[in-house]
ChimeraX commands (.cxc) that place a marker at each C-alpha (Angstrom):
marker #1 position 23.49,64.21,110.50 radius 0.5
marker #1 position 23.35,60.44,110.08 radius 0.5
marker #1 position 27.04,59.87,109.39 radius 0.5
marker #1 position 28.45,56.67,110.90 radius 0.5
marker #1 position 31.64,57.28,112.86 radius 0.5
marker #1 position 34.49,54.89,113.54 radius 0.5
marker #1 position 38.01,54.87,114.97 radius 0.5
marker #1 position 41.14,52.77,114.46 radius 0.5
marker #1 position 42.44,50.82,117.45 radius 0.5
marker #1 position 45.88,50.97,119.14 radius 0.5
marker #1 position 47.89,48.13,117.57 radius 0.5
marker #1 position 51.27,49.53,118.57 radius 0.5
marker #1 position 51.38,47.54,121.78 radius 0.5
marker #1 position 52.87,44.24,122.94 radius 0.5
marker #1 position 49.62,43.50,124.76 radius 0.5
marker #1 position 46.47,42.67,122.81 radius 0.5
marker #1 position 44.44,43.48,125.91 radius 0.5
marker #1 position 45.11,47.18,125.20 radius 0.5
marker #1 position 43.51,46.72,121.80 radius 0.5
marker #1 position 40.42,45.08,123.27 radius 0.5
marker #1 position 40.14,47.67,126.02 radius 0.5
marker #1 position 40.00,50.35,123.32 radius 0.5
marker #1 position 37.44,48.35,121.35 radius 0.5
marker #1 position 35.16,47.93,124.34 radius 0.5
marker #1 position 35.43,51.59,125.28 radius 0.5
marker #1 position 34.59,52.67,121.72 radius 0.5
marker #1 position 31.53,50.42,121.83 radius 0.5
marker #1 position 30.51,51.76,125.25 radius 0.5
marker #1 position 30.83,55.32,123.93 radius 0.5
marker #1 position 28.41,54.48,121.13 radius 0.5
marker #1 position 30.76,54.73,118.16 radius 0.5
marker #1 position 29.65,52.84,115.07 radius 0.5
marker #1 position 32.84,51.02,114.07 radius 0.5
marker #1 position 36.37,50.02,115.10 radius 0.5
marker #1 position 39.23,49.15,112.75 radius 0.5
marker #1 position 42.67,47.58,112.59 radius 0.5
marker #1 position 45.52,48.13,110.15 radius 0.5
marker #1 position 47.35,45.41,108.25 radius 0.5
marker #1 position 51.05,45.93,108.84 radius 0.5
marker #1 position 53.80,43.71,110.20 radius 0.5
marker #1 position 55.75,46.65,111.54 radius 0.5
marker #1 position 55.02,50.37,112.04 radius 0.5
marker #1 position 55.29,52.61,108.99 radius 0.5
marker #1 position 57.21,55.18,111.01 radius 0.5
marker #1 position 59.60,55.03,113.92 radius 0.5
marker #1 position 61.65,52.03,114.98 radius 0.5
marker #1 position 60.81,48.72,113.33 radius 0.5
marker #1 position 61.18,46.95,116.68 radius 0.5
marker #1 position 58.15,48.85,117.98 radius 0.5
marker #1 position 55.38,46.29,118.63 radius 0.5
marker #1 position 52.71,45.85,115.95 radius 0.5
marker #1 position 49.87,43.36,116.48 radius 0.5
marker #1 position 48.80,41.28,113.48 radius 0.5
marker #1 position 45.61,42.33,111.76 radius 0.5
marker #1 position 43.23,39.36,111.48 radius 0.5
marker #1 position 44.13,37.56,114.70 radius 0.5
marker #1 position 43.59,40.89,116.47 radius 0.5
marker #1 position 40.24,41.31,114.75 radius 0.5
marker #1 position 39.11,37.85,115.86 radius 0.5
marker #1 position 39.87,38.82,119.47 radius 0.5
marker #1 position 38.00,42.09,119.03 radius 0.5
marker #1 position 35.04,40.26,117.45 radius 0.5
marker #1 position 34.62,38.05,120.50 radius 0.5
marker #1 position 35.15,40.92,122.95 radius 0.5
marker #1 position 32.42,43.15,121.47 radius 0.5
marker #1 position 28.73,42.67,120.83 radius 0.5
marker #1 position 27.25,45.19,118.42 radius 0.5
marker #1 position 29.86,47.53,116.98 radius 0.5
marker #1 position 30.98,47.09,113.36 radius 0.5
marker #1 position 34.54,45.76,113.02 radius 0.5
marker #1 position 36.88,45.75,110.05 radius 0.5
marker #1 position 40.31,46.07,108.47 radius 0.5
marker #1 position 41.55,49.34,107.03 radius 0.5
marker #1 position 42.86,47.83,104.91 radius 0.5
marker #1 position 43.89,44.20,104.45 radius 0.5
marker #1 position 46.84,44.18,102.05 radius 0.5
marker #1 position 46.24,41.70,99.26 radius 0.5
marker #1 position 49.89,40.63,99.06 radius 0.5
marker #1 position 50.11,39.32,102.63 radius 0.5
marker #1 position 47.64,36.41,102.34 radius 0.5
marker #1 position 46.38,34.12,99.61 radius 0.5
marker #1 position 42.81,35.28,98.92 radius 0.5
marker #1 position 41.35,31.81,99.54 radius 0.5
marker #1 position 42.91,31.86,103.02 radius 0.5
marker #1 position 41.72,35.44,103.51 radius 0.5
marker #1 position 38.19,34.42,102.52 radius 0.5
marker #1 position 38.27,31.63,105.10 radius 0.5
marker #1 position 39.64,33.98,107.77 radius 0.5
marker #1 position 37.06,36.67,107.05 radius 0.5
marker #1 position 34.24,34.13,107.06 radius 0.5
marker #1 position 35.45,32.82,110.42 radius 0.5
marker #1 position 35.56,36.29,111.96 radius 0.5
marker #1 position 32.19,36.97,110.34 radius 0.5
marker #1 position 30.76,33.94,112.11 radius 0.5
marker #1 position 31.94,35.41,115.43 radius 0.5
marker #1 position 30.61,38.87,114.55 radius 0.5
marker #1 position 27.76,38.25,112.07 radius 0.5
marker #1 position 26.45,41.21,110.09 radius 0.5
marker #1 position 29.14,43.51,111.47 radius 0.5
marker #1 position 32.37,42.42,109.74 radius 0.5
marker #1 position 33.93,44.42,106.90 radius 0.5
marker #1 position 36.94,43.39,104.81 radius 0.5
marker #1 position 38.71,46.56,103.80 radius 0.5
marker #1 position 41.01,45.51,100.95 radius 0.5
marker #1 position 43.86,47.30,99.20 radius 0.5
marker #1 position 47.12,46.70,97.40 radius 0.5
marker #1 position 49.56,48.57,99.59 radius 0.5
marker #1 position 51.92,51.10,98.04 radius 0.5
marker #1 position 55.59,51.92,97.68 radius 0.5
marker #1 position 55.84,52.35,101.47 radius 0.5
marker #1 position 55.02,48.63,101.79 radius 0.5
marker #1 position 58.00,47.43,99.74 radius 0.5
marker #1 position 60.58,47.04,102.54 radius 0.5
marker #1 position 58.01,45.49,104.86 radius 0.5
marker #1 position 56.90,42.90,102.30 radius 0.5
marker #1 position 60.46,41.91,101.45 radius 0.5
marker #1 position 61.54,41.72,105.10 radius 0.5
marker #1 position 58.78,39.21,105.83 radius 0.5
marker #1 position 59.27,37.27,102.60 radius 0.5
marker #1 position 56.15,38.40,100.75 radius 0.5
marker #1 position 56.05,39.33,97.09 radius 0.5
marker #1 position 55.91,43.03,96.29 radius 0.5
marker #1 position 54.31,44.25,93.09 radius 0.5
marker #1 position 54.73,47.63,91.45 radius 0.5
marker #1 position 52.92,49.49,88.70 radius 0.5
marker #1 position 50.17,47.66,86.79 radius 0.5
marker #1 position 51.03,44.33,88.45 radius 0.5
marker #1 position 49.98,45.74,91.82 radius 0.5
marker #1 position 46.43,46.41,90.64 radius 0.5
marker #1 position 46.32,43.16,88.66 radius 0.5
marker #1 position 47.22,41.19,91.78 radius 0.5
marker #1 position 44.59,43.08,93.78 radius 0.5
marker #1 position 41.99,42.37,91.10 radius 0.5
marker #1 position 42.82,38.67,91.30 radius 0.5
marker #1 position 42.41,38.73,95.09 radius 0.5
marker #1 position 39.11,40.60,95.21 radius 0.5
marker #1 position 37.67,38.52,92.38 radius 0.5
marker #1 position 38.32,35.34,94.36 radius 0.5
marker #1 position 37.02,36.91,97.57 radius 0.5
marker #1 position 33.83,38.04,95.83 radius 0.5
marker #1 position 33.34,34.57,94.36 radius 0.5
marker #1 position 33.72,33.03,97.83 radius 0.5
marker #1 position 31.23,35.39,99.45 radius 0.5
marker #1 position 28.67,35.17,96.63 radius 0.5
marker #1 position 28.78,31.52,95.58 radius 0.5
marker #1 position 29.00,27.92,96.71 radius 0.5
marker #1 position 32.09,26.94,94.70 radius 0.5
marker #1 position 35.14,28.99,93.73 radius 0.5
marker #1 position 36.78,28.39,90.38 radius 0.5
marker #1 position 39.23,31.19,89.62 radius 0.5
marker #1 position 42.53,31.02,87.81 radius 0.5
marker #1 position 45.02,33.64,86.62 radius 0.5
marker #1 position 48.73,34.41,86.80 radius 0.5
marker #1 position 48.52,35.27,90.51 radius 0.5
marker #1 position 46.12,32.73,91.99 radius 0.5
marker #1 position 44.56,29.47,90.89 radius 0.5
marker #1 position 41.73,27.84,92.80 radius 0.5
marker #1 position 39.71,25.11,91.10 radius 0.5
marker #1 position 36.32,23.79,92.21 radius 0.5
marker #1 position 36.90,24.84,95.80 radius 0.5
marker #1 position 33.74,24.35,97.90 radius 0.5
marker #1 position 32.77,27.30,100.06 radius 0.5
marker #1 position 32.35,25.70,103.46 radius 0.5
marker #1 position 31.11,26.83,105.79 radius 0.5
marker #1 position 29.36,29.39,103.62 radius 0.5
marker #1 position 28.65,32.57,105.55 radius 0.5
marker #1 position 24.92,33.14,105.88 radius 0.5
marker #1 position 25.53,36.88,105.65 radius 0.5
marker #1 position 28.95,37.44,104.01 radius 0.5
marker #1 position 31.27,40.18,105.25 radius 0.5
marker #1 position 31.15,43.34,103.20 radius 0.5
marker #1 position 34.09,44.36,101.01 radius 0.5
marker #1 position 35.39,47.92,101.05 radius 0.5
marker #1 position 38.06,48.73,98.47 radius 0.5
marker #1 position 40.57,51.18,99.95 radius 0.5
marker #1 position 42.56,53.59,97.80 radius 0.5
marker #1 position 42.32,56.65,95.61 radius 0.5
marker #1 position 43.66,55.68,92.16 radius 0.5
marker #1 position 41.37,55.31,89.15 radius 0.5
marker #1 position 42.10,51.55,88.77 radius 0.5
marker #1 position 41.27,51.01,92.45 radius 0.5
marker #1 position 38.01,52.92,92.12 radius 0.5
marker #1 position 37.16,50.75,89.13 radius 0.5
marker #1 position 37.67,47.64,91.29 radius 0.5
marker #1 position 35.34,49.15,93.90 radius 0.5
marker #1 position 32.81,49.76,91.16 radius 0.5
marker #1 position 33.05,46.18,89.91 radius 0.5
marker #1 position 33.48,44.13,93.10 radius 0.5
marker #1 position 33.04,46.30,96.18 radius 0.5
marker #1 position 30.29,47.01,98.66 radius 0.5
marker #1 position 32.10,50.20,99.61 radius 0.5
marker #1 position 34.91,52.56,98.62 radius 0.5
marker #1 position 37.19,53.96,101.31 radius 0.5
marker #1 position 38.90,57.18,100.28 radius 0.5
marker #1 position 41.83,57.77,102.60 radius 0.5
marker #1 position 42.56,61.43,103.24 radius 0.5
marker #1 position 41.04,62.81,100.05 radius 0.5
marker #1 position 39.71,66.36,99.85 radius 0.5
marker #1 position 36.20,67.23,98.71 radius 0.5
marker #1 position 37.18,67.67,95.04 radius 0.5
marker #1 position 38.90,64.29,94.83 radius 0.5
marker #1 position 36.01,62.72,96.70 radius 0.5
marker #1 position 33.49,64.11,94.20 radius 0.5
marker #1 position 35.61,62.84,91.31 radius 0.5
marker #1 position 35.74,59.35,92.80 radius 0.5
marker #1 position 32.00,59.28,93.44 radius 0.5
marker #1 position 31.34,60.21,89.81 radius 0.5
marker #1 position 33.56,57.34,88.64 radius 0.5
marker #1 position 31.52,54.87,90.70 radius 0.5
marker #1 position 28.35,55.64,88.75 radius 0.5
marker #1 position 26.80,52.56,87.18 radius 0.5
marker #1 position 28.41,50.13,89.61 radius 0.5
marker #1 position 27.25,46.52,89.59 radius 0.5
marker #1 position 26.05,46.79,93.20 radius 0.5
marker #1 position 25.40,49.67,95.62 radius 0.5
marker #1 position 28.78,51.05,96.74 radius 0.5
marker #1 position 28.94,52.84,100.08 radius 0.5
marker #1 position 31.06,56.00,100.07 radius 0.5
marker #1 position 33.40,56.07,103.06 radius 0.5
marker #1 position 36.31,58.25,104.15 radius 0.5
marker #1 position 39.22,57.85,106.54 radius 0.5
marker #1 position 41.98,60.13,107.71 radius 0.5
marker #1 position 44.47,60.91,110.45 radius 0.5
marker #1 position 43.04,62.91,113.33 radius 0.5
marker #1 position 44.71,65.48,115.56 radius 0.5
marker #1 position 42.08,66.65,118.05 radius 0.5
marker #1 position 42.33,68.85,121.11 radius 0.5
marker #1 position 40.02,70.39,123.64 radius 0.5
marker #1 position 39.82,73.33,121.23 radius 0.5
marker #1 position 41.45,74.48,118.00 radius 0.5
marker #1 position 44.44,76.00,119.80 radius 0.5
marker #1 position 45.13,72.77,121.64 radius 0.5
marker #1 position 44.95,70.79,118.39 radius 0.5
marker #1 position 47.21,73.30,116.65 radius 0.5
marker #1 position 49.83,72.89,119.36 radius 0.5
marker #1 position 49.77,69.12,118.77 radius 0.5
marker #1 position 50.13,69.65,115.02 radius 0.5
marker #1 position 53.34,71.59,115.56 radius 0.5
marker #1 position 55.43,71.89,112.40 radius 0.5
marker #1 position 53.55,69.18,110.49 radius 0.5
marker #1 position 51.79,70.03,107.24 radius 0.5
marker #1 position 48.11,70.45,108.18 radius 0.5
marker #1 position 47.05,69.26,104.71 radius 0.5
marker #1 position 47.75,65.68,105.77 radius 0.5
marker #1 position 45.48,65.71,108.83 radius 0.5
marker #1 position 42.03,66.45,110.15 radius 0.5
marker #1 position 42.94,69.02,112.81 radius 0.5
marker #1 position 40.83,70.90,115.32 radius 0.5
marker #1 position 38.73,70.97,118.42 radius 0.5
marker #1 position 35.51,68.94,118.57 radius 0.5
marker #1 position 33.36,71.53,116.77 radius 0.5
marker #1 position 35.86,72.01,113.95 radius 0.5
marker #1 position 36.21,68.25,113.49 radius 0.5
marker #1 position 32.43,67.81,113.49 radius 0.5
marker #1 position 32.04,70.60,110.93 radius 0.5
marker #1 position 34.58,68.95,108.65 radius 0.5
marker #1 position 32.79,65.62,108.98 radius 0.5
marker #1 position 29.55,67.40,108.12 radius 0.5
marker #1 position 31.11,68.65,104.88 radius 0.5
marker #1 position 32.11,65.10,104.02 radius 0.5
marker #1 position 28.60,63.86,104.69 radius 0.5
marker #1 position 27.11,66.56,102.48 radius 0.5
marker #1 position 29.49,65.41,99.74 radius 0.5
marker #1 position 28.13,61.85,99.95 radius 0.5
marker #1 position 30.14,60.10,102.67 radius 0.5
marker #1 position 28.08,57.78,104.87 radius 0.5
marker #1 position 30.85,56.43,107.13 radius 0.5
marker #1 position 33.99,58.20,108.38 radius 0.5
marker #1 position 36.88,56.48,110.16 radius 0.5
marker #1 position 39.26,58.53,112.29 radius 0.5
marker #1 position 42.83,57.43,112.93 radius 0.5
marker #1 position 44.37,59.15,115.97 radius 0.5
marker #1 position 47.89,60.38,115.30 radius 0.5
marker #1 position 48.64,59.21,118.83 radius 0.5
marker #1 position 46.32,57.03,120.89 radius 0.5
marker #1 position 48.02,58.13,124.10 radius 0.5
marker #1 position 46.04,57.61,127.29 radius 0.5
marker #1 position 42.70,57.43,125.47 radius 0.5
marker #1 position 42.07,61.19,125.47 radius 0.5
marker #1 position 41.42,61.19,121.73 radius 0.5
marker #1 position 38.83,58.44,122.06 radius 0.5
marker #1 position 37.14,60.36,124.88 radius 0.5
marker #1 position 36.97,63.52,122.76 radius 0.5
marker #1 position 35.63,61.66,119.72 radius 0.5
marker #1 position 33.05,59.69,121.67 radius 0.5
marker #1 position 31.91,62.33,124.14 radius 0.5
marker #1 position 32.33,65.55,122.14 radius 0.5
marker #1 position 32.47,64.90,118.40 radius 0.5
marker #1 position 29.92,62.09,118.06 radius 0.5
marker #1 position 27.06,64.05,119.70 radius 0.5
marker #1 position 27.73,66.99,117.37 radius 0.5
marker #1 position 27.81,64.71,114.33 radius 0.5
marker #1 position 24.53,63.09,115.30 radius 0.5
marker #1 position 22.85,66.40,115.99 radius 0.5
marker link #1:1,2 radius 0.2
marker link #1:2,3 radius 0.2
marker link #1:3,4 radius 0.2
marker link #1:4,5 radius 0.2
marker link #1:5,6 radius 0.2
marker link #1:6,7 radius 0.2
marker link #1:7,8 radius 0.2
marker link #1:8,9 radius 0.2
marker link #1:9,10 radius 0.2
marker link #1:10,11 radius 0.2
marker link #1:11,12 radius 0.2
marker link #1:12,13 radius 0.2
marker link #1:13,14 radius 0.2
marker link #1:14,15 radius 0.2
marker link #1:15,16 radius 0.2
marker link #1:16,17 radius 0.2
marker link #1:17,18 radius 0.2
marker link #1:18,19 radius 0.2
marker link #1:19,20 radius 0.2
marker link #1:20,21 radius 0.2
marker link #1:21,22 radius 0.2
marker link #1:22,23 radius 0.2
marker link #1:23,24 radius 0.2
marker link #1:24,25 radius 0.2
marker link #1:25,26 radius 0.2
marker link #1:26,27 radius 0.2
marker link #1:27,28 radius 0.2
marker link #1:28,29 radius 0.2
marker link #1:29,30 radius 0.2
marker link #1:30,31 radius 0.2
marker link #1:31,32 radius 0.2
marker link #1:32,33 radius 0.2
marker link #1:33,34 radius 0.2
marker link #1:34,35 radius 0.2
marker link #1:35,36 radius 0.2
marker link #1:36,37 radius 0.2
marker link #1:37,38 radius 0.2
marker link #1:38,39 radius 0.2
marker link #1:39,40 radius 0.2
marker link #1:40,41 radius 0.2
marker link #1:41,42 radius 0.2
marker link #1:42,43 radius 0.2
marker link #1:43,44 radius 0.2
marker link #1:44,45 radius 0.2
marker link #1:45,46 radius 0.2
marker link #1:46,47 radius 0.2
marker link #1:47,48 radius 0.2
marker link #1:48,49 radius 0.2
marker link #1:49,50 radius 0.2
marker link #1:50,51 radius 0.2
marker link #1:51,52 radius 0.2
marker link #1:52,53 radius 0.2
marker link #1:53,54 radius 0.2
marker link #1:54,55 radius 0.2
marker link #1:55,56 radius 0.2
marker link #1:56,57 radius 0.2
marker link #1:57,58 radius 0.2
marker link #1:58,59 radius 0.2
marker link #1:59,60 radius 0.2
marker link #1:60,61 radius 0.2
marker link #1:61,62 radius 0.2
marker link #1:62,63 radius 0.2
marker link #1:63,64 radius 0.2
marker link #1:64,65 radius 0.2
marker link #1:65,66 radius 0.2
marker link #1:66,67 radius 0.2
marker link #1:67,68 radius 0.2
marker link #1:68,69 radius 0.2
marker link #1:69,70 radius 0.2
marker link #1:70,71 radius 0.2
marker link #1:71,72 radius 0.2
marker link #1:72,73 radius 0.2
marker link #1:73,74 radius 0.2
marker link #1:74,75 radius 0.2
marker link #1:75,76 radius 0.2
marker link #1:76,77 radius 0.2
marker link #1:77,78 radius 0.2
marker link #1:78,79 radius 0.2
marker link #1:79,80 radius 0.2
marker link #1:80,81 radius 0.2
marker link #1:81,82 radius 0.2
marker link #1:82,83 radius 0.2
marker link #1:83,84 radius 0.2
marker link #1:84,85 radius 0.2
marker link #1:85,86 radius 0.2
marker link #1:86,87 radius 0.2
marker link #1:87,88 radius 0.2
marker link #1:88,89 radius 0.2
marker link #1:89,90 radius 0.2
marker link #1:90,91 radius 0.2
marker link #1:91,92 radius 0.2
marker link #1:92,93 radius 0.2
marker link #1:93,94 radius 0.2
marker link #1:94,95 radius 0.2
marker link #1:95,96 radius 0.2
marker link #1:96,97 radius 0.2
marker link #1:97,98 radius 0.2
marker link #1:98,99 radius 0.2
marker link #1:99,100 radius 0.2
marker link #1:100,101 radius 0.2
marker link #1:101,102 radius 0.2
marker link #1:102,103 radius 0.2
marker link #1:103,104 radius 0.2
marker link #1:104,105 radius 0.2
marker link #1:105,106 radius 0.2
marker link #1:106,107 radius 0.2
marker link #1:107,108 radius 0.2
marker link #1:108,109 radius 0.2
marker link #1:109,110 radius 0.2
marker link #1:110,111 radius 0.2
marker link #1:111,112 radius 0.2
marker link #1:112,113 radius 0.2
marker link #1:113,114 radius 0.2
marker link #1:114,115 radius 0.2
marker link #1:115,116 radius 0.2
marker link #1:116,117 radius 0.2
marker link #1:117,118 radius 0.2
marker link #1:118,119 radius 0.2
marker link #1:119,120 radius 0.2
marker link #1:120,121 radius 0.2
marker link #1:121,122 radius 0.2
marker link #1:122,123 radius 0.2
marker link #1:123,124 radius 0.2
marker link #1:124,125 radius 0.2
marker link #1:125,126 radius 0.2
marker link #1:126,127 radius 0.2
marker link #1:127,128 radius 0.2
marker link #1:128,129 radius 0.2
marker link #1:129,130 radius 0.2
marker link #1:130,131 radius 0.2
marker link #1:131,132 radius 0.2
marker link #1:132,133 radius 0.2
marker link #1:133,134 radius 0.2
marker link #1:134,135 radius 0.2
marker link #1:135,136 radius 0.2
marker link #1:136,137 radius 0.2
marker link #1:137,138 radius 0.2
marker link #1:138,139 radius 0.2
marker link #1:139,140 radius 0.2
marker link #1:140,141 radius 0.2
marker link #1:141,142 radius 0.2
marker link #1:142,143 radius 0.2
marker link #1:143,144 radius 0.2
marker link #1:144,145 radius 0.2
marker link #1:145,146 radius 0.2
marker link #1:146,147 radius 0.2
marker link #1:147,148 radius 0.2
marker link #1:148,149 radius 0.2
marker link #1:149,150 radius 0.2
marker link #1:150,151 radius 0.2
marker link #1:151,152 radius 0.2
marker link #1:152,153 radius 0.2
marker link #1:153,154 radius 0.2
marker link #1:154,155 radius 0.2
marker link #1:155,156 radius 0.2
marker link #1:156,157 radius 0.2
marker link #1:157,158 radius 0.2
marker link #1:158,159 radius 0.2
marker link #1:159,160 radius 0.2
marker link #1:160,161 radius 0.2
marker link #1:161,162 radius 0.2
marker link #1:162,163 radius 0.2
marker link #1:163,164 radius 0.2
marker link #1:164,165 radius 0.2
marker link #1:165,166 radius 0.2
marker link #1:166,167 radius 0.2
marker link #1:167,168 radius 0.2
marker link #1:168,169 radius 0.2
marker link #1:169,170 radius 0.2
marker link #1:170,171 radius 0.2
marker link #1:171,172 radius 0.2
marker link #1:172,173 radius 0.2
marker link #1:173,174 radius 0.2
marker link #1:174,175 radius 0.2
marker link #1:175,176 radius 0.2
marker link #1:176,177 radius 0.2
marker link #1:177,178 radius 0.2
marker link #1:178,179 radius 0.2
marker link #1:179,180 radius 0.2
marker link #1:180,181 radius 0.2
marker link #1:181,182 radius 0.2
marker link #1:182,183 radius 0.2
marker link #1:183,184 radius 0.2
marker link #1:184,185 radius 0.2
marker link #1:185,186 radius 0.2
marker link #1:186,187 radius 0.2
marker link #1:187,188 radius 0.2
marker link #1:188,189 radius 0.2
marker link #1:189,190 radius 0.2
marker link #1:190,191 radius 0.2
marker link #1:191,192 radius 0.2
marker link #1:192,193 radius 0.2
marker link #1:193,194 radius 0.2
marker link #1:194,195 radius 0.2
marker link #1:195,196 radius 0.2
marker link #1:196,197 radius 0.2
marker link #1:197,198 radius 0.2
marker link #1:198,199 radius 0.2
marker link #1:199,200 radius 0.2
marker link #1:200,201 radius 0.2
marker link #1:201,202 radius 0.2
marker link #1:202,203 radius 0.2
marker link #1:203,204 radius 0.2
marker link #1:204,205 radius 0.2
marker link #1:205,206 radius 0.2
marker link #1:206,207 radius 0.2
marker link #1:207,208 radius 0.2
marker link #1:208,209 radius 0.2
marker link #1:209,210 radius 0.2
marker link #1:210,211 radius 0.2
marker link #1:211,212 radius 0.2
marker link #1:212,213 radius 0.2
marker link #1:213,214 radius 0.2
marker link #1:214,215 radius 0.2
marker link #1:215,216 radius 0.2
marker link #1:216,217 radius 0.2
marker link #1:217,218 radius 0.2
marker link #1:218,219 radius 0.2
marker link #1:219,220 radius 0.2
marker link #1:220,221 radius 0.2
marker link #1:221,222 radius 0.2
marker link #1:222,223 radius 0.2
marker link #1:223,224 radius 0.2
marker link #1:224,225 radius 0.2
marker link #1:225,226 radius 0.2
marker link #1:226,227 radius 0.2
marker link #1:227,228 radius 0.2
marker link #1:228,229 radius 0.2
marker link #1:229,230 radius 0.2
marker link #1:230,231 radius 0.2
marker link #1:231,232 radius 0.2
marker link #1:232,233 radius 0.2
marker link #1:233,234 radius 0.2
marker link #1:234,235 radius 0.2
marker link #1:235,236 radius 0.2
marker link #1:236,237 radius 0.2
marker link #1:237,238 radius 0.2
marker link #1:238,239 radius 0.2
marker link #1:239,240 radius 0.2
marker link #1:240,241 radius 0.2
marker link #1:241,242 radius 0.2
marker link #1:242,243 radius 0.2
marker link #1:243,244 radius 0.2
marker link #1:244,245 radius 0.2
marker link #1:245,246 radius 0.2
marker link #1:246,247 radius 0.2
marker link #1:247,248 radius 0.2
marker link #1:248,249 radius 0.2
marker link #1:249,250 radius 0.2
marker link #1:250,251 radius 0.2
marker link #1:251,252 radius 0.2
marker link #1:252,253 radius 0.2
marker link #1:253,254 radius 0.2
marker link #1:254,255 radius 0.2
marker link #1:255,256 radius 0.2
marker link #1:256,257 radius 0.2
marker link #1:257,258 radius 0.2
marker link #1:258,259 radius 0.2
marker link #1:259,260 radius 0.2
marker link #1:260,261 radius 0.2
marker link #1:261,262 radius 0.2
marker link #1:262,263 radius 0.2
marker link #1:263,264 radius 0.2
marker link #1:264,265 radius 0.2
marker link #1:265,266 radius 0.2
marker link #1:266,267 radius 0.2
marker link #1:267,268 radius 0.2
marker link #1:268,269 radius 0.2
marker link #1:269,270 radius 0.2
marker link #1:270,271 radius 0.2
marker link #1:271,272 radius 0.2
marker link #1:272,273 radius 0.2
marker link #1:273,274 radius 0.2
marker link #1:274,275 radius 0.2
marker link #1:275,276 radius 0.2
marker link #1:276,277 radius 0.2
marker link #1:277,278 radius 0.2
marker link #1:278,279 radius 0.2
marker link #1:279,280 radius 0.2
marker link #1:280,281 radius 0.2
marker link #1:281,282 radius 0.2
marker link #1:282,283 radius 0.2
marker link #1:283,284 radius 0.2
marker link #1:284,285 radius 0.2
marker link #1:285,286 radius 0.2
marker link #1:286,287 radius 0.2
marker link #1:287,288 radius 0.2
marker link #1:288,289 radius 0.2
marker link #1:289,290 radius 0.2
marker link #1:290,291 radius 0.2
marker link #1:291,292 radius 0.2
marker link #1:292,293 radius 0.2
marker link #1:293,294 radius 0.2
view
């Protein structure tokens, strides 16, 4: 198999050094990519639990690593003006050239309280996709051109020079599973990230990407519960619904990733349910990755 394999980093810490330690270990283990989320507080548990900010964390990770791909899964379009995001992504891309990916999405209903608590606008229904379209259109214009001139009800930027212009712009992955999101990936994206979808939904999304303006990489991400074997993983799953997770020992996880690759996925990102003491990373790097790579 030639599937690229990545893992999300432990942001639930008051110490960014933990994040970088995980990044360096993932790189040392030979994984292909490392990722950070874009949340101001955890989606579950106590809101006072530490949560490191996305792009400042990624800049630290960019400097601390040398070859591994880095990215956001996903940047929420409502948390930053897209012109600022373009500047931030270009800056990180200059630290980590040819290995920076901007995963971009709109957030969902679970983001509402978080946005309002931090004073950001929250959009629902069609406005959510319209705002995301405005953001990715400006980001694409920044990465592809020398001047940005974009105006709509959400953002207005007139004759803005792109400086410094990235020699090799970061790639854009659109993250989400709705039809309007897939259409944005088809129109503006370099990749589509399908979070947690099954094989049928994946095939449907791939079909909708046909005829895209540029090649669109098919990528997948999901929450991982892995153990030394299937029984160990099942014990960790407990009473949770297994439909929401990739669950199993290393061979079972590798087999599932193989099915995704056969369906058209070229890059899979695993999100440990619990980072813990690094056991999950060890299992992914030392046990799953060799099976995936044959």
